C-alpha positions, -999 to +999 in steps of 0.1 A: +550-241-176+583-255-163+603-273-190+635-291-180+669-277-189+697-297-204+720-293-174+692-302-149+666-281-132+638-263-149+628-228-159+596-210-153+579-191-180+560-197-212+560-191-249+533-175-270+522-171-305+499-151-327+500-152-365+534-140-376+551-141-342+565-167-318+581-162-284+599-183-257+610-171-224+613-175-186+637-176-157+654-202-135+653-202-097+688-188-096+677-157-116+689-166-151+665-154-177+663-154-215+637-145-241+636-152-278+611-137-303+608-142-340+587-122-364+575-149-388+553-180-387+580-205-376+583-241-387+585-268-361+623-269-367+625-232-359+605-236-327+629-264-317+659-241-324+642-213-303+639-238-274+676-246-278+687-210-278+667-204-245+682-236-230+718-226-240+714-190-226+702-204-192+727-231-189+759-211-195 
C-alpha cells in the first residue's frame, strides 16, 4: 500500500495484525523508514495513533 504522508508524498509498506498484535511500517522513496508494533488488540483510536506515529517519524 502507499498511504499519503502529512507533508506530501507517500510511503510504501503495510501494516498487519493477528490476534493480540498490530503493526505499521514502510519506507519513503528518500529512504526514511519507521515501524511500530503493539502487543495488544488495539482499538480504532490506537490504530489511528499508530498511523500518526509512523507519519511523524517519516516527516521529520
